[in-house]
C-alpha positions in Angstrom: 31.0 129.4 46.6 34.0 128.6 44.4 32.9 128.0 40.8 34.8 126.2 38.1 34.3 127.1 34.4 34.2 124.0 32.5 33.8 123.5 28.7 30.5 122.2 29.5 29.2 125.1 32.0 29.9 126.6 35.2 30.6 124.0 38.1 30.6 124.6 41.7 33.3 123.0 43.1 33.3 124.0 46.9 31.6 125.9 49.6 33.4 127.6 51.9 32.1 128.1 55.2 35.2 129.4 57.5 36.8 132.8 58.0 40.1 131.0 58.4 39.7 129.5 54.7 38.1 132.9 53.3 41.4 134.6 54.6 43.5 132.0 52.6 41.4 133.0 49.5 42.0 136.4 49.8 45.8 136.2 51.3 48.6 138.2 50.2 50.6 134.9 49.9 48.4 134.7 46.5 48.3 136.5 43.3 46.4 139.5 43.7 43.1 139.2 42.3 41.8 142.3 40.0 38.1 143.4 40.9 36.4 146.2 38.9 33.8 147.7 40.7 32.4 151.1 41.3 31.9 151.1 44.9 35.3 149.5 45.9 35.4 150.9 49.5 31.9 149.2 49.8 33.6 145.7 48.8 36.6 146.1 51.5 34.1 147.1 54.1 32.3 144.0 53.1 35.4 141.6 53.5 36.5 143.5 56.1 33.3 142.2 58.2 33.9 139.1 56.9 37.5 138.9 57.9 38.3 141.7 60.6 41.2 140.1 61.9 42.8 141.2 58.4 43.7 144.8 58.1 41.7 147.1 55.5 44.5 148.4 53.8 45.4 144.6 53.0 41.9 144.2 51.6 42.4 146.9 49.1 45.4 145.3 48.1 44.2 142.0 47.7 41.8 142.7 45.4 44.1 144.9 43.0 43.5 148.2 44.2 47.6 148.6 45.3 47.9 152.6 45.4 44.6 152.3 47.9 46.3 149.5 49.7 49.3 151.5 50.1 48.1 154.6 51.3 45.8 152.4 54.1 48.4 150.3 55.5 50.9 153.4 55.9 48.2 155.3 57.7 47.5 152.3 59.7 51.5 152.2 60.5 51.7 155.8 61.9 48.4 155.9 63.6 49.3 152.9 65.5 52.6 154.2 66.6 50.9 157.2 67.8 47.9 155.3 69.3 50.0 153.0 71.2 52.8 155.3 72.1 55.7 152.9 70.3 58.6 153.7 68.3 60.3 151.4 65.6 63.0 149.3 66.9 64.9 146.2 65.3 62.6 143.4 64.0 63.3 139.9 66.4 66.0 137.9 65.5 69.4 137.9 63.8 70.2 141.1 61.6 69.6 140.5 58.0 72.7 140.3 56.0 71.2 142.4 52.9 68.3 144.3 54.6 67.8 145.8 58.1 64.1 145.2 59.4 62.1 147.0 61.9 58.5 146.8 63.7 57.1 147.8 67.1 55.9 145.2 69.4 52.0 145.6 68.7 52.6 146.5 64.9 51.5 143.7 62.4 53.8 144.5 59.9 57.6 144.6 59.4 59.3 147.2 57.4 62.8 146.9 55.6 65.3 149.0 54.3 68.4 147.7 51.7 71.8 148.0 52.9 74.5 149.8 50.9 76.6 147.0 51.2 76.0 143.6 52.7 77.3 142.6 56.0 80.3 140.1 56.5 77.7 137.3 56.7 76.5 137.5 53.0 77.6 134.3 51.4 76.8 135.1 47.8 80.1 136.6 46.2 79.1 139.6 44.2 76.7 141.7 45.6 75.0 143.3 42.7 73.6 146.4 44.3 70.1 147.8 45.8 68.2 147.7 42.6 68.9 143.7 42.1 67.4 143.3 45.8 64.3 145.4 44.6 63.8 143.8 41.6 63.8 140.4 43.2 61.0 142.0 45.6 58.9 143.3 42.5 59.1 140.3 40.7 57.1 138.4 43.7 54.6 141.0 44.1 53.8 140.5 40.4 53.6 136.6 40.3 51.5 134.0 41.4 53.0 133.3 45.2 51.6 129.7 45.5 50.4 130.6 49.1 53.8 130.0 50.0 55.6 133.6 49.7 54.4 136.9 51.1 53.4 139.7 49.1 55.2 143.2 49.9 54.4 146.8 49.3 57.2 149.2 48.2 57.2 152.6 48.8 59.6 155.2 46.8 60.5 158.9 47.6 58.7 158.2 51.4 59.0 161.0 54.2 58.4 159.7 57.8 58.5 161.9 60.8 61.7 161.0 62.9 59.7 160.5 66.3 58.7 157.3 64.7 62.1 155.4 65.0 64.2 154.9 68.1 67.6 156.6 68.0 69.7 153.4 67.8 67.7 151.9 65.0 67.6 155.6 62.9 71.5 155.9 63.2 71.9 152.4 61.9 70.0 153.0 58.9 71.4 156.3 58.5 75.0 154.6 58.3 74.1 151.4 56.6 71.9 152.3 53.9 72.9 156.1 53.7 72.3 155.9 49.7 68.6 155.3 50.6 67.8 157.0 53.6 68.7 160.6 55.2 67.6 162.9 57.7 66.4 165.9 57.2 65.3 168.2 60.2 62.4 166.2 62.1 61.7 164.2 59.1 63.5 161.0 57.5 63.6 160.6 53.9 63.4 157.0 52.5 64.3 156.5 48.7 62.5 152.9 48.9 60.9 151.1 52.2 59.6 147.6 51.9 56.5 146.7 54.2 55.5 143.2 54.9 52.9 141.2 57.2 54.8 140.4 60.5 55.9 136.8 60.6 57.5 134.7 63.3 61.0 133.2 62.1 60.9 129.4 62.2 63.9 129.1 64.4 62.3 131.7 66.8 59.0 130.0 66.8 60.4 126.6 67.1 62.0 128.1 70.7 58.6 128.4 72.1 55.9 126.4 70.6 54.6 123.0 71.8 55.9 119.6 70.3 52.6 119.4 68.3 52.8 122.9 66.9 56.4 122.2 66.0 56.0 119.1 63.9 53.1 121.0 62.0 55.2 123.9 61.1 58.3 121.3 59.9 55.7 119.8 57.8 54.2 123.0 56.3 57.6 124.3 55.6 58.4 121.5 53.3 55.0 121.9 51.7 56.3 125.8 51.2 59.3 124.9 49.6 57.4 122.8 47.4 54.9 125.2 46.2 57.4 127.7 45.5 59.4 125.2 43.3 56.4 124.3 41.1 55.6 128.0 40.5 59.6 128.0 39.2 61.0 129.8 42.3 63.9 128.6 44.1 65.6 130.4 47.4 68.9 129.4 47.5 69.3 130.7 50.7 67.6 127.9 52.8 68.3 128.9 56.1 65.0 128.8 58.3 65.4 132.3 59.4 64.3 133.2 56.0 60.7 131.7 56.8 58.0 132.7 59.0 55.2 131.4 60.8 52.1 133.3 60.6 49.1 133.4 63.0 47.4 130.3 61.6 50.7 128.2 61.7 51.2 128.4 57.9 54.9 128.9 56.8 55.8 131.5 54.0 59.1 132.7 52.2 59.4 136.2 53.1 63.1 137.1 52.4 63.6 137.6 48.7 67.6 138.6 47.8 68.3 134.9 46.9 65.1 133.9 45.1 66.1 132.6 41.7 64.6 131.0 38.8 64.5 127.4 39.4 65.0 126.5 35.9 68.2 128.3 35.8 69.9 126.3 38.9 72.3 123.4 38.4 71.0 120.8 40.6 74.2 118.9 41.6 75.4 116.0 44.3 78.2 115.0 46.5 76.6 111.6 47.1 78.3 109.9 44.4 81.6 110.3 45.9 83.0 106.9 47.7 83.4 107.0 51.3 86.5 108.8 52.0 87.2 109.8 48.8 88.6 113.1 48.5 89.0 115.8 45.8 87.3 118.6 43.9 84.0 117.6 42.7 83.3 118.3 38.8 80.5 120.9 39.5 82.9 123.1 41.8 84.4 124.7 38.4 80.6 125.6 36.9 79.3 129.1 36.4 76.2 129.9 37.7 73.7 128.5 40.8 74.6 125.2 42.0 72.3 123.4 44.2 72.9 120.2 46.4 69.5 119.0 47.3 71.4 116.6 50.1 71.9 119.8 52.1 68.6 121.2 52.5 68.1 120.0 56.1 71.4 121.3 57.1 70.6 124.5 56.0 66.8 124.8 57.3 68.6 124.5 60.9 66.0 122.2 62.6 67.1 122.0 66.1 66.8 118.6 67.0 66.9 115.0 65.7 63.2 114.0 65.9 62.5 117.3 64.1 64.7 116.3 61.2 63.4 112.8 60.9 60.2 114.1 60.4 61.3 116.3 57.6 63.1 113.6 55.8 59.9 111.1 56.5 57.4 113.9 55.3 59.6 115.5 52.2 62.3 113.0 51.9 62.3 113.0 47.9 63.5 117.0 48.3 66.3 115.7 49.3 67.4 113.8 46.0 68.8 115.3 42.6 65.6 113.6 40.9 62.9 115.2 42.7 64.4 118.8 41.4 65.2 117.8 37.6 62.0 116.5 37.3 60.5 120.0 38.3 62.8 121.3 36.3 61.8 119.5 33.8 57.9 119.9 34.0 58.4 123.6 33.9 60.6 123.9 31.0 57.7 121.8 29.0 55.4 124.4 30.0 53.8 122.8 33.2 51.7 125.3 35.2 50.4 124.1 38.3 46.8 124.9 39.3 47.0 126.6 42.5 43.9 125.7 44.9 43.2 128.4 47.3 40.9 126.2 49.5 41.0 122.9 51.1 40.1 119.5 49.6 37.2 119.2 52.7 35.6 122.0 51.3 34.9 120.5 47.8 31.6 118.9 46.9 33.1 116.2 44.5 36.7 114.4 44.1 39.2 115.9 41.7 40.7 113.0 40.0 43.9 112.9 38.2 44.1 116.5 37.8 44.7 116.5 41.8 48.3 115.7 41.1 48.9 119.1 39.1 47.0 121.2 41.8 49.0 123.1 44.6 47.3 122.9 47.7 47.1 125.0 50.6 49.2 124.2 53.5 47.3 121.4 55.7 
């Protein structure tokens, strides 16, 4: 039962009956809960019985026992590779310009290492180094992720067996991330290693799914961007490849090297230029991060006109300056959205006016 603490007492707000709903409440896409209990292993076993799809290591982390969760996740990774006779290889999809991602066919995680230098595809000017990227991943771990960003585990000074890696992958990370990775005999040393749950990048998912699934994912992609904005998170690299689809067909942002504070972004437009008018827009000479909302659709790379039209119908206001500047104004005024972690259908009563200030899970 979901309880609300009101001024006049405690109110039962919702009753949760489905495992899929419970999995969202204890999701790594939300802020970790902090539970103080002597027998936390027993609590994790209880949660695991309720949600056996989720690995035990993730259960430790979502109730606040992050160190135990890190140990359990890495044990699952190493034993899983041995049990399935697999080795780590490049993650599906195009290579990242800032990080190298790798996984195995049956593994439920993706591992990342930050490159020493970004590739030629990097489009954000000066690269501020590995630590600046890691700081963004740490920041996402520490904040409320609004149900729309993956948590991540960052390991430091980690040794892993050389046999875990395919040769081509190992050679690449030793070359492209030499400042973070080194080889000593049969062991590979990582000064840092990022681990996240495995998702299917949106463009890859749209290549193989049904039309109905594609339409659902496109709508949820817009909800993901909205939820992030409401918690003062802006991903300036709105390429659809930075968003992934889960086994329940929810959409999450998972790449954080281009994450910025929304209230620091300058929202501008080119739509005020007359047709055929030439010249350099005024915002071109401004310092800082400039965002043109009308370009969202282009950056997301939705593959056909029907899906682009659906996105405009569901989320057309996001293509306007007014939507983003209003959100910035609310955030600057101290607006903090309530993040509802369960669907409205589970509630016992209707919310009323405060529903407008609530971030809902993707539907």
